[in-house]
N, CA, C and O atoms as CSV, one atom per row, in Angstrom:
chain,resi,resn,atom,element,x,y,z
A,1,MET,N,N,-72.051,60.565,82.583
A,1,MET,CA,C,-72.007,59.547,82.299
A,1,MET,C,C,-72.237,59.227,80.561
A,1,MET,O,O,-72.958,59.753,79.714
A,2,THR,N,N,-71.318,58.186,80.525
A,2,THR,CA,C,-71.360,57.263,79.264
A,2,THR,C,C,-72.612,56.772,78.807
A,2,THR,O,O,-73.621,56.871,79.505
A,3,THR,N,N,-72.613,56.331,77.858
A,3,THR,CA,C,-73.476,55.441,76.737
A,3,THR,C,C,-73.162,54.567,77.122
A,3,THR,O,O,-74.339,54.269,77.323
A,4,PHE,N,N,-72.322,53.211,77.700
A,4,PHE,CA,C,-71.962,51.535,78.393
A,4,PHE,C,C,-72.790,52.177,80.164
A,4,PHE,O,O,-73.844,51.857,80.713
A,5,GLU,N,N,-71.723,53.129,80.548
A,5,GLU,CA,C,-73.280,53.539,81.751
A,5,GLU,C,C,-74.518,53.112,82.233
A,5,GLU,O,O,-74.993,52.247,82.969
A,6,LYS,N,N,-75.031,54.546,81.167
A,6,LYS,CA,C,-76.917,54.479,81.229
A,6,LYS,C,C,-77.682,53.341,80.588
A,6,LYS,O,O,-78.904,53.218,80.672
A,7,VAL,N,N,-76.993,52.640,80.036
A,7,VAL,CA,C,-77.164,51.124,79.774
A,7,VAL,C,C,-77.044,50.066,80.814
A,7,VAL,O,O,-77.877,49.182,81.009
A,8,GLN,N,N,-75.956,50.234,81.447
A,8,GLN,CA,C,-75.906,48.941,82.328
A,8,GLN,C,C,-76.644,49.511,83.018
A,8,GLN,O,O,-77.203,48.462,83.340
A,9,GLU,N,N,-77.216,50.290,83.598
A,9,GLU,CA,C,-78.082,51.028,84.705
A,9,GLU,C,C,-79.082,50.259,84.373
A,9,GLU,O,O,-79.345,49.207,84.956
A,10,ILE,N,N,-79.811,50.793,83.267
A,10,ILE,CA,C,-81.238,49.942,82.487
A,10,ILE,C,C,-80.890,48.622,83.026
A,10,ILE,O,O,-80.970,48.334,84.220
A,11,ILE,N,N,-80.617,48.069,82.372
A,11,ILE,CA,C,-80.036,46.445,82.648
A,11,ILE,C,C,-79.880,45.793,83.756
A,11,ILE,O,O,-80.630,45.158,84.497
A,12,VAL,N,N,-79.073,45.986,83.747
A,12,VAL,CA,C,-79.257,46.096,85.944
A,12,VAL,C,C,-80.513,45.975,86.611
A,12,VAL,O,O,-80.637,45.099,87.467
A,13,ASP,N,N,-81.687,46.922,86.266
A,13,ASP,CA,C,-82.735,47.627,86.480
A,13,ASP,C,C,-83.363,46.062,85.956
A,13,ASP,O,O,-83.859,45.154,86.621
A,14,GLN,N,N,-83.136,46.171,84.644
A,14,GLN,CA,C,-84.680,45.039,84.557
A,14,GLN,C,C,-84.336,43.486,84.817
A,14,GLN,O,O,-84.971,42.475,84.517
A,15,LEU,N,N,-83.503,43.601,85.267
A,15,LEU,CA,C,-82.367,42.301,84.905
A,15,LEU,C,C,-82.962,41.426,86.780
A,15,LEU,O,O,-83.666,40.521,87.229
A,16,GLY,N,N,-82.174,42.374,87.148
A,16,GLY,CA,C,-82.103,42.468,88.674
A,16,GLY,C,C,-80.106,41.539,88.873
A,16,GLY,O,O,-79.787,40.457,89.365
A,17,LYS,N,N,-79.232,42.691,88.189
A,17,LYS,CA,C,-77.887,41.768,87.704
A,17,LYS,C,C,-77.348,42.898,89.203
A,17,LYS,O,O,-77.892,43.982,89.413
A,18,GLU,N,N,-76.404,42.428,89.931
A,18,GLU,CA,C,-75.088,43.608,89.744
A,18,GLU,C,C,-75.057,44.023,89.145
A,18,GLU,O,O,-75.907,43.931,88.260
A,19,GLU,N,N,-73.716,45.120,89.074
A,19,GLU,CA,C,-72.691,45.821,87.883
A,19,GLU,C,C,-72.773,44.856,88.091
A,19,GLU,O,O,-73.819,44.208,88.131
A,20,GLU,N,N,-71.376,44.373,88.342
A,20,GLU,CA,C,-69.747,43.670,87.963
A,20,GLU,C,C,-70.683,42.237,86.008
A,20,GLU,O,O,-70.444,41.919,84.844
A,21,GLU,N,N,-71.792,42.011,87.268
A,21,GLU,CA,C,-72.338,40.864,86.274
A,21,GLU,C,C,-72.219,41.516,84.811
A,21,GLU,O,O,-71.702,40.622,84.141
A,22,VAL,N,N,-72.376,42.307,84.217
A,22,VAL,CA,C,-72.367,43.544,82.946
A,22,VAL,C,C,-72.065,44.396,82.407
A,22,VAL,O,O,-72.620,45.495,82.387
A,23,GLN,N,N,-70.644,43.892,81.582
A,23,GLN,CA,C,-69.805,44.614,81.204
A,23,GLN,C,C,-70.123,44.418,79.602
A,23,GLN,O,O,-71.129,43.828,79.207
A,24,LEU,N,N,-69.273,44.911,78.855
A,24,LEU,CA,C,-69.105,45.459,77.268
A,24,LEU,C,C,-69.604,43.344,76.997
A,24,LEU,O,O,-70.511,42.705,76.464
A,25,THR,N,N,-68.369,43.063,77.736
A,25,THR,CA,C,-68.328,41.112,77.016
A,25,THR,C,C,-69.280,40.997,77.175
A,25,THR,O,O,-69.763,40.282,76.296
A,26,THR,N,N,-70.080,41.359,77.980
A,26,THR,CA,C,-71.522,40.563,78.472
A,26,THR,C,C,-72.414,40.221,77.399
A,26,THR,O,O,-72.983,41.029,76.664
A,27,ASN,N,N,-72.515,38.700,77.349
A,27,ASN,CA,C,-73.511,38.369,76.250
A,27,ASN,C,C,-75.101,37.891,77.296
A,27,ASN,O,O,-75.135,37.042,78.187
A,28,PHE,N,N,-76.162,38.683,76.842
A,28,PHE,CA,C,-77.087,39.107,77.060
A,28,PHE,C,C,-77.832,37.221,76.894
A,28,PHE,O,O,-78.922,37.460,76.375
A,29,LYS,N,N,-77.783,36.214,77.009
A,29,LYS,CA,C,-78.932,34.968,76.717
A,29,LYS,C,C,-77.484,33.979,77.512
A,29,LYS,O,O,-77.573,33.300,78.535
A,30,GLU,N,N,-76.433,34.156,76.791
A,30,GLU,CA,C,-75.972,33.503,77.901
A,30,GLU,C,C,-75.533,33.090,78.883
A,30,GLU,O,O,-75.485,31.944,79.330
A,31,GLU,N,N,-74.872,34.902,79.608
A,31,GLU,CA,C,-74.653,34.592,80.921
A,31,GLU,C,C,-75.604,35.832,81.721
A,31,GLU,O,O,-75.426,36.186,82.887
A,32,LEU,N,N,-76.423,36.264,80.981
A,32,LEU,CA,C,-78.000,36.875,81.781
A,32,LEU,C,C,-78.433,36.580,81.980
A,32,LEU,O,O,-78.816,36.810,83.127
A,33,ASP,N,N,-79.141,35.492,81.101
A,33,ASP,CA,C,-79.794,34.237,80.882
A,33,ASP,C,C,-81.623,35.564,81.000
A,33,ASP,O,O,-82.679,35.405,81.612
A,34,ALA,N,N,-81.129,36.696,80.095
A,34,ALA,CA,C,-82.407,37.696,79.076
A,34,ALA,C,C,-82.837,37.065,78.256
A,34,ALA,O,O,-82.006,36.659,77.444
A,35,ASP,N,N,-84.648,36.559,77.973
A,35,ASP,CA,C,-84.669,35.881,77.230
A,35,ASP,C,C,-85.794,37.409,76.032
A,35,ASP,O,O,-85.519,38.592,76.232
A,36,SER,N,N,-86.741,37.083,75.119
A,36,SER,CA,C,-86.525,37.798,73.923
A,36,SER,C,C,-86.848,39.276,74.715
A,36,SER,O,O,-86.266,40.360,74.663
A,37,LEU,N,N,-88.584,38.607,75.810
A,37,LEU,CA,C,-89.199,40.034,76.116
A,37,LEU,C,C,-87.769,40.457,77.073
A,37,LEU,O,O,-87.732,41.687,77.114
A,38,ASP,N,N,-86.622,39.871,77.829
A,38,ASP,CA,C,-86.332,40.660,78.360
A,38,ASP,C,C,-85.559,42.252,77.046
A,38,ASP,O,O,-85.945,43.411,76.896
A,39,LEU,N,N,-84.602,41.599,76.503
A,39,LEU,CA,C,-84.609,42.067,75.799
A,39,LEU,C,C,-85.774,42.733,74.919
A,39,LEU,O,O,-85.670,43.241,73.803
A,40,PHE,N,N,-86.611,42.628,75.513
A,40,PHE,CA,C,-87.589,43.327,74.510
A,40,PHE,C,C,-87.288,45.255,75.360
A,40,PHE,O,O,-86.721,46.255,74.918
A,41,GLN,N,N,-88.012,44.966,76.693
A,41,GLN,CA,C,-88.381,46.022,76.935
A,41,GLN,C,C,-86.559,46.728,77.334
A,41,GLN,O,O,-86.362,47.868,77.755
A,42,ILE,N,N,-85.693,45.911,77.113
A,42,ILE,CA,C,-84.038,47.163,77.588
A,42,ILE,C,C,-83.810,47.307,76.489
A,42,ILE,O,O,-82.684,46.828,76.358
A,43,ILE,N,N,-84.237,47.772,75.272
A,43,ILE,CA,C,-84.701,48.158,74.452
A,43,ILE,C,C,-85.345,49.314,74.539
A,43,ILE,O,O,-84.795,50.291,75.048
A,44,ASN,N,N,-86.463,49.356,74.106
A,44,ASN,CA,C,-87.319,50.331,74.528
A,44,ASN,C,C,-87.097,51.383,76.435
A,44,ASN,O,O,-87.290,52.589,76.590
A,45,ASP,N,N,-86.832,50.762,77.107
A,45,ASP,CA,C,-85.555,51.213,77.272
A,45,ASP,C,C,-84.737,52.284,76.569
A,45,ASP,O,O,-84.896,53.480,76.324
A,46,ILE,N,N,-83.854,51.429,76.358
A,46,ILE,CA,C,-82.358,52.406,75.735
A,46,ILE,C,C,-83.149,53.094,74.825
A,46,ILE,O,O,-82.701,54.231,74.670
A,47,GLU,N,N,-84.289,52.844,74.058
A,47,GLU,CA,C,-84.781,53.595,72.654
A,47,GLU,C,C,-85.398,55.004,73.945
A,47,GLU,O,O,-84.994,56.152,73.760
A,48,ASP,N,N,-85.702,54.907,74.327
A,48,ASP,CA,C,-87.166,56.284,75.469
A,48,ASP,C,C,-84.980,56.452,75.621
A,48,ASP,O,O,-84.403,56.672,74.557
A,49,GLU,N,N,-84.353,56.359,76.549
A,49,GLU,CA,C,-83.231,57.048,77.625
A,49,GLU,C,C,-82.697,57.892,76.176
A,49,GLU,O,O,-82.267,59.028,76.374
A,50,PHE,N,N,-82.707,57.458,74.954
A,50,PHE,CA,C,-81.250,58.003,73.932
A,50,PHE,C,C,-81.748,58.543,72.906
A,50,PHE,O,O,-81.095,59.206,72.100
A,51,ASP,N,N,-83.439,58.220,72.805
A,51,ASP,CA,C,-84.507,58.637,71.572
A,51,ASP,C,C,-82.967,58.376,70.217
A,51,ASP,O,O,-82.001,59.018,69.803
A,52,VAL,N,N,-83.676,56.908,69.978
A,52,VAL,CA,C,-83.301,56.359,68.845
A,52,VAL,C,C,-83.711,55.275,69.132
A,52,VAL,O,O,-83.932,54.850,70.266
A,53,LYS,N,N,-83.882,54.603,67.878
A,53,LYS,CA,C,-84.512,53.637,66.863
A,53,LYS,C,C,-83.793,51.900,66.622
A,53,LYS,O,O,-83.624,51.595,65.442
A,54,ILE,N,N,-83.522,51.171,67.348
A,54,ILE,CA,C,-83.549,50.017,67.661
A,54,ILE,C,C,-84.277,49.145,66.373
A,54,ILE,O,O,-85.376,48.612,66.526
A,55,GLU,N,N,-83.760,49.098,65.502
A,55,GLU,CA,C,-85.209,47.459,64.637
A,55,GLU,C,C,-85.600,46.553,65.414
A,55,GLU,O,O,-86.585,46.006,65.909
A,56,THR,N,N,-84.569,46.574,65.361
A,56,THR,CA,C,-84.086,45.193,65.473
A,56,THR,C,C,-82.932,44.152,66.139
A,56,THR,O,O,-81.815,44.135,65.622
A,57,GLU,N,N,-83.202,43.363,67.195
A,57,GLU,CA,C,-82.521,42.810,68.054
A,57,GLU,C,C,-80.678,42.099,67.641
A,57,GLU,O,O,-79.461,42.275,67.692
A,58,GLU,N,N,-81.168,41.727,67.470
A,58,GLU,CA,C,-80.374,40.788,65.279
A,58,GLU,C,C,-79.478,41.458,65.095
A,58,GLU,O,O,-79.466,42.433,64.343
A,59,GLY,N,N,-77.755,40.675,66.348
A,59,GLY,CA,C,-76.700,41.549,66.343
A,59,GLY,C,C,-76.219,41.766,67.291
A,59,GLY,O,O,-75.050,41.537,67.600
A,60,LEU,N,N,-77.061,42.257,67.926
A,60,LEU,CA,C,-76.381,42.475,69.313
A,60,LEU,C,C,-76.681,41.859,70.562
A,60,LEU,O,O,-77.591,42.177,71.327
A,61,ASN,N,N,-75.545,40.632,70.756
A,61,ASN,CA,C,-75.344,39.774,71.426
A,61,ASN,C,C,-75.343,40.308,73.167
A,61,ASN,O,O,-75.890,40.111,74.251
A,62,THR,N,N,-74.440,41.001,72.576
A,62,THR,CA,C,-73.289,41.396,73.910
A,62,THR,C,C,-73.737,42.328,74.651
A,62,THR,O,O,-74.824,42.409,74.079
A,63,VAL,N,N,-73.798,43.068,75.418
A,63,VAL,CA,C,-73.968,44.453,75.884
A,63,VAL,C,C,-72.866,45.052,74.921
A,63,VAL,O,O,-73.405,44.859,73.831
A,64,GLY,N,N,-71.610,45.682,74.642
A,64,GLY,CA,C,-71.153,45.965,73.937
A,64,GLY,C,C,-71.801,46.833,72.347
A,64,GLY,O,O,-71.862,48.003,71.969
A,65,ASP,N,N,-72.106,45.788,71.905
A,65,ASP,CA,C,-72.308,45.513,70.724
A,65,ASP,C,C,-74.100,46.220,70.958
A,65,ASP,O,O,-74.716,46.013,69.913
A,66,LEU,N,N,-74.962,46.922,71.976
A,66,LEU,CA,C,-75.819,47.196,72.203
A,66,LEU,C,C,-75.289,48.548,72.517
A,66,LEU,O,O,-76.081,49.489,72.481
A,67,VAL,N,N,-73.860,48.788,72.865
A,67,VAL,CA,C,-73.511,50.057,73.280
A,67,VAL,C,C,-72.923,50.240,71.720
A,67,VAL,O,O,-72.131,51.164,71.903
A,68,ALA,N,N,-72.876,50.057,70.930
A,68,ALA,CA,C,-72.081,50.289,70.448
A,68,ALA,C,C,-72.365,50.281,68.951
A,68,ALA,O,O,-71.624,50.229,67.969
A,69,PHE,N,N,-74.074,50.372,69.149
A,69,PHE,CA,C,-74.903,50.208,67.804
A,69,PHE,C,C,-75.818,51.837,68.485
A,69,PHE,O,O,-76.046,52.802,67.756
A,70,VAL,N,N,-76.145,51.785,69.747
A,70,VAL,CA,C,-75.866,53.078,70.378
A,70,VAL,C,C,-75.738,54.307,70.153
A,70,VAL,O,O,-76.486,55.196,69.745
A,71,ASP,N,N,-74.146,54.204,70.639
A,71,ASP,CA,C,-73.330,55.063,69.882
A,71,ASP,C,C,-73.404,55.961,68.206
A,71,ASP,O,O,-73.143,57.029,67.652
A,72,LYS,N,N,-73.923,54.687,68.004
A,72,LYS,CA,C,-73.548,54.864,65.884
A,72,LYS,C,C,-74.541,55.980,65.490
A,72,LYS,O,O,-74.390,56.846,64.628
A,73,GLN,N,N,-75.704,55.744,66.402
A,73,GLN,CA,C,-77.165,55.661,65.889
A,73,GLN,C,C,-77.497,57.008,66.532
A,73,GLN,O,O,-78.649,57.348,66.264
A,74,LEU,N,N,-76.859,57.843,67.271
A,74,LEU,CA,C,-76.616,58.847,68.227
A,74,LEU,C,C,-75.565,60.050,67.623
A,74,LEU,O,O,-75.433,61.216,67.995
A,75,ALA,N,N,-74.733,59.138,66.324
A,75,ALA,CA,C,-73.299,59.966,65.450
A,75,ALA,C,C,-73.879,60.545,65.425
A,75,ALA,O,O,-73.748,61.683,65.874
A,76,GLU,N,N,-75.418,59.837,64.575
A,76,GLU,CA,C,-75.897,59.783,62.591
A,76,GLU,C,C,-76.624,61.284,63.054
A,76,GLU,O,O,-76.899,61.972,62.071
A,77,LYS,N,N,-76.984,61.914,64.397
A,77,LYS,CA,C,-78.303,62.372,65.087
A,77,LYS,C,C,-77.535,63.674,64.049
A,77,LYS,O,O,-78.067,64.780,63.953
């Protein structure tokens, strides 16, 4: 399973969206109607799943931003 697929699965579970709605270019706030609590929960789940630390959601506007961030953290391990 790729990083994107796992992140997508977490977002689908948290927000109750369809997989097709969650793509790399999907914007959390504008397209998924995610609020800061939703993002906090998604980030928590991703930190647990990948054993990474995400200090801020700043700059993580799309699913692709988040996937790239996680991949970068994993590459630095």
